[in-house]
NUVO-245555 format. One record per residue (C-alpha): residue in one letter; x, y, z. Coordinates in Angstrom, 3 decimals, padded with zeros to 6 digits. Layout:
! residues N
type  X  Y  Z
A  X  Y  Z;
...
! end
This chain:
! residues 131
type  X  Y  Z
M  -000.060  000.136  -000.069;
R  001.332  003.264  -001.029;
V  000.543  005.524  001.873;
I  001.414  009.807  001.737;
H  004.235  009.960  005.049;
A  002.963  012.135  007.604;
A  004.540  012.986  010.901;
V  001.805  015.280  012.491;
A  -000.145  014.428  015.274;
G  -002.683  016.281  017.606;
I  -005.996  017.924  017.072;
I  -006.645  020.022  014.618;
A  -009.682  022.844  014.654;
L  -010.993  023.427  011.767;
A  -011.206  027.134  010.195;
G  -014.845  027.385  008.019;
V  -016.208  024.413  009.657;
G  -017.398  026.038  013.243;
A  -015.402  027.112  016.286;
A  -016.908  024.301  018.076;
T  -015.815  021.479  015.542;
T  -012.510  019.733  015.742;
A  -010.934  016.650  014.478;
T  -008.750  014.430  015.840;
F  -005.441  013.255  013.432;
A  -003.639  010.333  013.948;
S  000.292  009.966  013.297;
T  000.626  008.230  009.890;
T  003.440  006.253  008.886;
D  004.442  004.425  005.887;
A  001.675  001.310  006.249;
T  004.533  -001.307  005.444;
A  006.215  -000.480  008.441;
T  003.108  -000.292  010.987;
S  000.401  -002.956  009.519;
G  000.827  -005.230  012.186;
T  000.293  -002.171  014.679;
S  -003.754  -001.873  015.055;
K  -007.042  -003.428  013.868;
A  -009.362  -001.744  010.518;
K  -012.087  000.316  012.452;
K  -015.234  001.648  010.781;
I  -016.573  005.339  011.167;
T  -019.247  006.555  009.617;
G  -020.424  010.377  009.034;
E  -020.463  012.758  006.488;
L  -017.231  013.206  004.131;
E  -015.581  016.675  003.906;
Y  -012.331  017.392  001.989;
L  -009.464  019.257  004.147;
A  -006.344  018.963  001.538;
P  -004.858  016.899  -000.506;
G  -004.787  013.234  000.257;
K  -007.190  013.958  003.730;
I  -010.254  013.934  004.368;
I  -012.619  014.531  007.500;
V  -015.107  012.441  008.760;
N  -017.823  013.844  011.373;
P  -019.581  011.138  012.487;
G  -022.215  014.213  014.337;
H  -024.322  013.973  017.747;
G  -021.489  015.887  019.159;
K  -018.775  013.332  018.437;
T  -015.428  014.332  017.072;
G  -014.388  014.539  013.684;
R  -011.436  012.160  012.688;
I  -008.732  013.217  009.937;
L  -007.659  010.479  007.379;
W  -005.436  010.488  004.929;
L  -006.259  008.559  001.458;
A  -004.087  005.907  -000.074;
N  -003.362  005.834  -003.946;
D  -005.158  001.649  -003.482;
T  -008.061  003.142  -001.253;
K  -011.076  001.717  -002.562;
V  -013.921  003.808  -002.945;
I  -017.308  002.252  -003.483;
D  -019.985  004.368  -004.896;
R  -023.557  002.898  -004.481;
L  -025.970  005.843  -004.443;
G  -024.334  007.866  -007.593;
D  -022.993  010.429  -005.562;
I  -019.504  010.354  -004.896;
C  -018.416  008.950  -008.467;
A  -019.262  011.282  -011.369;
A  -020.523  007.732  -013.758;
R  -023.517  008.541  -014.684;
G  -025.429  006.177  -017.121;
R  -023.551  003.209  -015.290;
A  -024.865  000.709  -013.005;
L  -024.722  000.913  -009.630;
S  -022.413  000.541  -007.374;
Y  -019.734  002.316  -009.312;
T  -016.174  002.339  -008.193;
C  -013.892  004.949  -008.516;
T  -010.259  006.359  -007.168;
P  -009.463  008.350  -004.347;
A  -008.830  011.541  -006.690;
Q  -012.300  010.721  -007.683;
L  -013.983  011.256  -004.608;
E  -011.320  014.433  -003.944;
K  -012.942  015.897  -006.564;
T  -016.561  015.556  -005.356;
L  -015.893  016.376  -002.045;
K  -014.089  019.882  -003.290;
K  -017.609  020.827  -005.376;
N  -020.319  019.303  -003.712;
K  -023.051  021.351  -002.358;
Y  -024.691  018.716  -000.478;
A  -023.642  016.123  002.136;
I  -022.133  013.060  001.372;
Y  -022.268  010.164  003.684;
A  -019.918  007.163  003.830;
T  -018.346  004.290  005.973;
V  -015.188  004.323  005.939;
T  -012.749  001.448  007.186;
H  -009.415  003.160  007.907;
K  -006.052  001.298  009.826;
N  -003.150  003.467  011.444;
G  -004.951  006.801  010.041;
V  -005.334  005.756  006.542;
A  -008.744  005.074  004.731;
V  -008.605  001.414  003.722;
K  -012.435  001.545  002.004;
V  -015.128  003.902  001.723;
V  -017.996  003.188  000.865;
G  -021.032  005.659  000.600;
L  -024.481  005.622  002.017;
V  -027.458  007.278  003.038;
E  -028.167  008.909  006.619;
D  -031.225  008.287  008.478;
! end
């Protein structure tokens, strides 16, 4: 898995999202060096674009958002047609992390997904509808 190397850790206050909104950021190193250190976890919430290679998953209900890295091999599955720009194809669509970022940057409506992550890196993003 090719992963962007990071050395940043701590809590980042997000400008423009509201004063009370914060997101935690787990330090990320090369996944091959840390692949056995933790189990994959899931978080469900609204996706936001933060920076190239980074997204925020906001679970809502007063819970702290989570900043995750996108790897080149992060699997993105679009079950509703709102993440991947692939109109006219049968659902479920699959697309690249770059396409997900492009959608999050230009979107005017919320996108909700379940994100499986390990060691601060999104392994799989599956779009869904918030109940």
